[in-house]
C-alpha positions as CSV (number, residue, x, y, z in Angstrom):
1,M,23.2,29.5,28.8
2,K,20.6,26.8,28.0
3,P,18.2,27.7,25.2
4,S,14.7,28.6,26.4
5,M,13.3,26.0,24.0
6,T,15.6,23.1,23.5
7,S,15.9,20.7,20.6
8,E,15.4,17.6,22.7
9,R,13.3,14.9,21.0
10,F,13.6,16.6,17.6
11,T,15.4,14.7,14.8
12,A,17.8,16.4,12.4
13,V,15.3,15.8,9.6
14,Q,12.5,17.5,11.6
15,L,14.7,20.5,12.3
16,M,15.3,20.8,8.5
17,E,11.5,20.4,7.9
18,L,10.9,23.5,9.9
19,D,12.8,25.4,7.2
20,A,10.8,23.6,4.5
21,C,7.5,25.3,5.1
22,T,6.7,27.6,2.2
23,R,3.7,29.3,3.9
24,C,1.5,28.3,1.0
25,N,-1.4,28.2,3.4
26,E,-2.9,24.9,2.0
27,C,-3.0,23.4,5.5
28,L,-5.3,26.3,6.6
29,N,-8.0,24.8,4.3
30,W,-8.0,21.5,5.9
31,C,-7.1,21.8,9.6
32,P,-10.3,21.0,11.6
33,V,-9.3,22.8,14.8
34,Y,-8.3,26.0,13.0
35,E,-11.7,25.9,11.2
36,E,-13.6,25.6,14.4
37,I,-11.7,28.5,16.0
38,K,-11.8,30.7,12.9
39,T,-15.6,30.4,12.5
40,G,-16.3,31.1,16.2
41,Q,-17.6,27.6,16.8
42,F,-15.0,27.0,19.5
43,T,-13.1,29.4,21.8
44,P,-10.0,28.1,23.6
45,A,-10.3,28.2,27.4
46,E,-7.2,30.3,27.6
47,M,-9.1,33.2,26.1
48,P,-11.4,35.4,28.3
49,E,-15.1,34.4,28.4
50,G,-17.1,36.1,25.7
51,H,-13.9,37.0,23.8
52,T,-14.3,37.3,20.0
53,V,-11.3,35.5,18.5
54,T,-9.3,37.6,16.0
55,E,-8.0,36.3,12.7
56,Q,-4.4,36.3,14.1
57,E,-5.4,34.5,17.3
58,A,-7.1,31.8,15.2
59,L,-4.0,31.5,12.9
60,D,-1.9,30.9,16.0
61,Y,-3.7,27.6,16.4
62,S,-3.1,26.6,12.7
63,P,-0.4,24.2,11.5
64,R,1.3,27.0,9.6
65,N,1.8,29.2,12.6
66,R,2.8,26.4,14.9
67,I,5.6,25.5,12.4
68,M,6.6,29.2,12.2
69,T,6.6,29.6,15.9
70,L,8.6,26.5,16.5
71,K,11.1,27.5,13.9
72,D,11.5,30.9,15.6
73,F,12.0,29.3,19.0
74,I,14.6,26.9,17.7
75,N,16.5,29.6,15.8
76,K,16.7,31.7,18.9
77,G,18.3,28.9,20.7
78,Y,20.5,27.4,18.0
79,G,20.7,29.7,15.0
80,W,23.7,31.7,13.8
81,R,23.0,34.6,16.2
82,A,22.8,32.1,19.1
83,R,26.1,30.6,18.0
84,L,27.8,34.0,18.0
85,F,26.2,35.7,21.0
86,G,24.4,32.9,22.9
87,P,20.8,31.9,22.9
88,K,18.2,34.6,22.9
89,H,15.8,34.5,25.8
90,I,12.2,33.5,25.1
91,P,9.7,34.6,27.8
92,E,8.2,31.5,29.5
93,E,4.7,32.8,28.9
94,D,5.4,32.7,25.1
95,I,6.4,29.1,25.3
96,L,3.4,28.2,27.5
97,K,1.1,29.9,25.0
98,F,2.6,27.8,22.2
99,K,2.2,24.7,24.4
100,D,-1.5,25.4,24.7
101,Q,-1.8,25.8,20.9
102,L,0.2,22.7,20.3
103,Y,-2.0,20.6,22.6
104,H,-5.2,21.8,20.9
105,C,-4.1,19.8,17.8
106,T,-5.8,16.4,17.2
107,T,-2.6,15.2,15.4
108,C,-5.0,14.0,12.7
109,G,-2.4,14.6,10.0
110,A,-4.6,16.5,7.5
111,C,-2.0,19.2,7.3
112,G,0.7,16.7,6.4
113,S,-1.4,15.1,3.8
114,V,-1.8,18.3,1.9
115,C,1.6,19.8,2.6
116,E,3.3,20.9,-0.6
117,A,6.7,20.5,1.0
118,G,5.9,17.0,2.3
119,I,6.5,17.9,6.0
120,D,5.7,15.0,8.4
121,T,3.7,17.3,10.6
122,V,2.3,14.6,13.0
123,E,5.8,13.5,14.0
124,I,6.8,17.2,14.6
125,W,3.8,17.8,16.8
126,E,4.5,14.7,18.8
127,S,8.2,15.5,19.2
128,A,7.3,19.0,20.3
129,R,4.9,17.6,22.9
130,A,7.6,15.2,24.2
131,N,9.9,18.2,24.4
132,M,7.3,20.0,26.5
133,V,6.9,17.1,28.9
134,I,10.7,16.7,29.3
135,N,10.9,20.4,30.3
136,E,7.9,20.1,32.6
137,R,5.6,22.3,30.5
138,G,3.3,19.6,29.3
139,P,1.0,17.8,28.9
140,Y,-2.3,19.6,28.9
141,G,-5.2,19.4,31.3
142,K,-6.5,16.0,32.3
143,Q,-3.9,14.3,30.0
144,S,-1.5,14.4,33.0
145,G,-3.7,11.8,34.6
146,F,-2.8,9.2,32.0
147,M,0.3,8.1,33.9
148,D,-1.6,7.3,37.1
149,L,-4.2,5.3,35.1
150,L,-1.4,3.4,33.3
151,K,0.0,2.1,36.6
152,S,-2.7,-0.6,36.2
153,H,-1.3,-1.3,32.7
154,N,-4.6,-0.1,31.0
155,V,-6.1,3.4,30.5
156,F,-9.2,2.6,32.7
157,A,-7.4,1.6,35.9
158,A,-9.2,-1.7,35.6
159,D,-8.0,-5.1,36.8
160,Q,-5.7,-6.8,34.3
161,K,-7.1,-10.2,35.3
162,D,-10.4,-9.1,33.7
163,R,-8.8,-8.4,30.3
164,L,-10.7,-11.3,28.8
165,C,-13.8,-11.3,31.0
166,W,-16.0,-10.6,28.0
167,I,-15.1,-13.6,26.0
168,P,-18.2,-15.9,25.3
169,E,-17.8,-19.4,26.8
170,D,-18.2,-21.1,23.4
171,I,-15.3,-19.2,21.9
172,H,-12.0,-21.0,21.9
173,V,-8.8,-19.0,22.3
174,E,-5.7,-20.9,21.5
175,D,-2.8,-21.0,23.9
176,T,-0.4,-20.4,21.0
177,A,-1.2,-19.5,17.4
178,E,0.2,-17.8,14.3
179,V,-2.6,-15.2,14.5
180,G,-3.0,-13.0,17.6
181,Y,-5.8,-10.6,18.3
182,F,-4.7,-7.5,20.2
183,T,-7.9,-6.3,21.9
184,G,-7.0,-2.9,23.2
185,C,-8.1,-1.3,26.4
186,T,-11.4,0.2,25.0
187,A,-12.7,-3.1,23.6
188,A,-11.6,-5.0,26.7
189,Y,-13.3,-2.7,29.2
190,R,-15.7,-0.2,27.6
191,M,-16.8,-1.4,24.2
192,Q,-16.9,-5.1,24.8
193,K,-19.4,-5.6,22.0
194,V,-16.7,-4.8,19.5
195,G,-14.4,-7.4,21.1
196,V,-17.2,-10.0,21.0
197,A,-18.0,-9.2,17.4
198,T,-14.3,-9.6,16.5
199,V,-13.8,-13.0,18.1
200,R,-17.1,-14.2,16.7
201,V,-16.1,-13.3,13.2
202,L,-12.7,-14.9,13.5
203,D,-14.3,-18.1,15.0
204,A,-17.0,-18.2,12.3
205,L,-14.3,-18.0,9.6
206,N,-12.4,-20.8,11.2
207,I,-9.3,-18.6,11.8
208,P,-7.5,-20.0,14.9
209,F,-6.2,-17.2,17.1
210,T,-4.6,-16.5,20.4
211,M,-4.7,-13.5,22.7
212,L,-2.4,-12.0,25.3
213,G,-5.0,-11.9,28.0
214,E,-3.8,-10.2,31.2
215,E,-0.3,-10.0,29.6
216,E,-1.8,-7.5,27.1
217,W,-0.8,-4.1,28.4
218,C,-2.0,-0.8,26.9
219,C,-0.4,-0.1,23.5
220,A,0.8,3.2,25.1
221,S,-0.9,5.3,22.4
222,V,-2.3,7.8,24.9
223,A,1.1,8.3,26.4
224,V,2.9,8.7,23.1
225,R,0.3,11.0,21.6
226,T,0.6,13.4,24.5
227,G,4.4,13.3,24.7
228,Q,4.6,11.3,27.9
229,L,7.1,8.7,26.7
230,G,8.4,7.5,30.1
231,I,6.5,4.2,30.0
232,A,6.6,3.6,26.3
233,K,9.7,1.4,26.3
234,E,8.5,-0.8,29.1
235,F,5.0,-1.3,27.7
236,V,6.1,-1.9,24.2
237,N,8.8,-4.5,25.1
238,H,6.4,-6.2,27.4
239,N,3.8,-6.6,24.8
240,V,6.2,-7.7,22.1
241,N,7.8,-10.3,24.3
242,A,4.3,-11.6,25.4
243,A,3.4,-12.0,21.7
244,K,6.6,-13.9,21.1
245,K,5.8,-16.3,23.9
246,K,2.4,-17.0,22.2
247,G,4.1,-17.8,18.9
248,I,2.3,-14.9,17.1
249,K,3.5,-14.2,13.6
250,K,0.6,-12.0,12.5
251,M,-1.1,-9.6,15.0
252,V,-4.5,-8.3,14.0
253,Y,-6.2,-5.2,15.3
254,A,-9.8,-4.0,15.4
255,C,-8.7,-0.8,17.1
256,A,-7.2,1.9,14.9
257,G,-5.2,3.5,17.7
258,C,-3.5,0.3,18.8
259,H,-2.9,-0.6,15.1
260,R,-1.2,2.8,14.4
261,T,0.8,2.7,17.6
262,T,2.1,-0.8,16.9
263,I,3.1,-0.2,13.3
264,I,4.6,3.3,13.7
265,D,5.6,3.8,17.3
266,W,6.5,0.3,18.7
267,P,9.6,-0.1,16.4
268,K,11.0,3.1,18.0
269,F,11.0,1.6,21.5
270,Y,11.4,-2.1,20.9
271,E,14.9,-3.2,21.9
272,G,15.0,-6.4,19.7
273,G,15.2,-4.8,16.3
274,E,12.3,-5.4,13.9
275,L,9.0,-6.5,15.4
276,P,8.8,-10.3,15.2
277,F,5.3,-10.3,13.7
278,K,3.4,-8.7,10.9
279,V,0.9,-6.0,11.9
280,Y,-2.6,-6.0,10.3
281,A,-5.8,-4.1,10.6
282,L,-8.4,-6.9,10.7
283,S,-10.0,-5.8,7.4
284,E,-6.6,-5.8,5.9
285,Y,-6.0,-9.4,7.1
286,L,-9.3,-10.7,5.8
287,C,-8.7,-9.1,2.4
288,E,-5.2,-10.7,2.3
289,L,-6.8,-14.1,3.0
290,M,-9.3,-13.5,0.1
291,D,-6.5,-12.4,-2.2
292,E,-4.6,-15.6,-1.4
293,G,-7.7,-17.8,-2.0
294,K,-7.8,-18.9,1.6
295,L,-11.1,-17.1,2.2
296,K,-14.0,-16.6,-0.1
297,P,-17.0,-14.2,0.1
298,E,-19.3,-17.2,0.5
299,D,-17.4,-18.3,3.6
300,F,-19.0,-15.4,5.5
301,K,-22.3,-17.2,5.3
302,F,-24.4,-14.1,5.6
303,K,-27.8,-14.6,7.1
304,N,-29.2,-11.1,7.4
305,S,-29.6,-8.1,5.0
306,L,-28.9,-4.9,6.8
307,D,-30.9,-2.7,4.4
308,K,-29.2,0.6,5.5
309,V,-27.5,3.5,3.8
310,V,-24.0,3.3,5.3
311,T,-21.0,5.6,5.1
312,F,-17.4,4.9,6.3
313,H,-15.4,7.2,8.5
314,D,-11.7,6.8,7.9
315,S,-10.0,7.1,11.3
316,C,-6.9,9.2,11.1
317,H,-4.8,6.4,12.6
318,T,-5.6,3.6,10.2
319,G,-6.2,6.0,7.3
320,R,-3.8,9.0,6.9
321,H,-1.2,7.6,9.4
322,V,-1.0,4.1,8.0
323,G,-2.7,4.2,4.6
324,I,-5.4,1.6,5.0
325,Y,-8.4,2.9,2.9
326,E,-9.8,0.3,0.6
327,E,-9.8,-2.8,2.7
328,P,-12.5,-1.8,5.2
329,R,-14.6,-0.6,2.3
330,R,-14.1,-3.9,0.6
331,I,-15.4,-5.8,3.6
332,L,-18.4,-3.4,4.0
333,K,-19.4,-3.9,0.4
334,L,-19.6,-7.7,1.0
335,I,-22.5,-7.2,3.5
336,P,-25.9,-7.8,2.0
337,G,-28.4,-4.9,2.0
338,I,-25.8,-2.1,2.5
339,K,-26.1,0.9,0.2
340,F,-22.7,2.4,0.5
341,V,-22.2,6.2,0.2
342,E,-19.0,8.3,0.6
343,M,-18.9,11.5,2.6
344,E,-17.4,14.4,0.6
345,R,-14.3,14.3,2.8
346,N,-13.0,10.8,2.7
347,R,-9.7,8.8,2.7
348,S,-6.7,11.1,3.0
349,Y,-9.0,14.2,3.0
350,Q,-11.2,12.9,5.7
351,R,-12.4,15.1,8.6
352,C,-11.0,14.1,12.0
353,C,-13.6,12.9,14.5
354,G,-12.0,15.1,17.1
355,A,-10.9,12.6,19.7
356,G,-7.3,12.0,18.8
357,G,-4.1,13.5,20.1
358,G,-5.4,13.6,23.6
359,I,-8.1,16.1,22.7
360,K,-10.9,13.9,24.1
361,A,-9.3,14.1,27.6
362,G,-7.6,17.5,27.3
363,V,-10.1,19.7,25.4
364,S,-13.4,17.7,25.5
365,D,-15.6,20.5,24.3
366,L,-13.5,20.9,21.2
367,A,-13.7,17.1,20.6
368,L,-17.5,17.3,20.8
369,K,-17.6,20.2,18.3
370,L,-15.5,18.3,15.8
371,A,-17.6,15.1,16.2
372,Q,-20.8,17.1,15.4
373,E,-19.1,18.4,12.2
374,R,-18.4,14.8,11.2
375,V,-22.0,13.8,11.8
376,R,-23.2,16.6,9.6
377,D,-20.9,15.3,6.9
378,A,-22.8,12.0,7.1
379,E,-26.2,13.7,7.1
380,K,-25.3,15.6,3.9
381,V,-25.0,12.3,1.9
382,G,-28.1,10.8,3.4
383,A,-26.3,8.1,5.5
384,E,-28.4,6.3,8.1
385,V,-25.3,4.5,9.6
386,M,-21.8,5.7,10.2
387,T,-19.1,3.1,10.7
388,C,-15.4,2.8,11.2
389,T,-12.7,0.6,12.7
390,C,-11.8,2.8,15.7
391,P,-13.5,2.4,19.1
392,F,-12.3,5.9,20.1
393,C,-13.8,7.5,17.0
394,R,-17.0,5.5,17.8
395,R,-17.1,6.9,21.3
396,N,-16.6,10.5,20.3
397,I,-18.9,10.5,17.3
398,M,-21.6,8.8,19.4
399,D,-21.2,11.7,21.9
400,G,-21.7,14.1,19.0
401,I,-24.8,12.2,17.8
402,N,-26.2,12.2,21.4
403,S,-25.8,16.0,21.6
404,M,-27.6,16.6,18.3
405,D,-31.1,16.2,16.8
406,T,-30.2,13.5,14.2
407,N,-31.3,10.1,13.0
408,V,-27.8,9.0,12.2
409,V,-26.5,6.1,14.2
410,F,-22.9,4.8,14.6
411,E,-21.6,1.3,14.8
412,D,-18.3,-0.5,14.5
413,E,-17.6,-2.3,11.2
414,M,-17.0,-5.6,12.9
415,V,-20.3,-5.3,14.7
416,L,-22.1,-4.7,11.3
417,L,-20.3,-7.7,9.8
418,A,-21.1,-10.0,12.7
419,E,-24.8,-8.9,12.6
420,A,-25.0,-9.7,8.9
421,M,-23.5,-13.1,9.6
422,G,-26.1,-13.7,12.2
423,L,-23.6,-14.1,15.0
424,D,-24.5,-13.8,18.7
425,L,-23.2,-10.5,20.0
426,T,-24.4,-11.0,23.6
427,V,-21.7,-9.8,26.0
428,P,-21.4,-12.1,29.0
429,Q,-22.1,-10.5,32.4
430,N,-18.9,-9.1,33.8
431,P,-17.6,-6.4,36.2
432,Y,-17.6,-3.8,33.4
433,T,-21.1,-4.5,31.9
434,D,-22.6,-1.3,33.3
435,K,-19.7,0.8,32.1
436,N,-20.0,-0.3,28.4
437,M,-20.6,2.4,25.8
């Protein structure tokens, strides 16, 4: 008899980690989703309209209870009792209820950052989601549409031939170069100003770079985050091989999601061993050049003083998942006229914007609630401008701003840098101009 909940996609270490939870409850103090449900700010769609969420129901959406439930399910299928008498049946409705709770997680990693037992919670949540998909229980809601979109090799079902349609005519992209700029789907088709700012900065700093163009396929983040791994190997190997053909030794990213996926997930699916290039967040690369003496602060040739109170939002992907905290702040502090302030929750204790883990597509009203909370964090410290290095955070937080009565505005860090350098951020007319956000 096959266990009701199989161990597929879980590693031996992850199965041991399920036993490591001490139920200290520290994760309850930091989980943004649990907080929204516990305080009544958000009610899951699975609950009846007008339902008042009980304390136990809220706890079932917490990291602690997800670990406990998953441990219980695995033990019923593989524990000592199961070895002696066979797996104990788990009602399908119980597994589907757990699935719903699992897919309400933003996979922000706050729980893992504060876990006293050092459990890598994000990897467990993503393995559990992959397990759900394998057994035809996942993904959740509109997330199932990702696979149809990705048939076009990008998440917007756009024409791959238009991948570089936003590049200004006076920007030279090398055919081959040591440095490659991986644009990402969002900057290529929906936030082209971010792409223009990035290439303008690289060009102004005299950094030769190449791009994959129409050979740049989606990084596969949306698929991996939601457990839909079927296309991951094909997409990853295609992108890595395309980069090799371009002679890329250092790949830079202005998109936190692409950056995280490349540095953490691509090695799991790449068939050639180690990735043949180093992976950098753009701020990280610029800081490395300054540390090596190849780039000086005066090389930025700033022309404008921004004269704004600015705060930095650490995206979960570049921050907690990868550990890049100081480099983007270092770049920001170079910009004339910026008064930099920190939100109370920053770096590894940052509050998730709410868009990650497929939540923007699967549970959009929850994503909006979390974005509003992050905007309020900025308001509390008197920030006029929020910035980060993640186009997806930008989109969700801007949705939060647009739904609130606030004077806070949001802009990508590369855009702020380019504006201070006096660079032209005009996006050339293209088929996606009217779809830009």
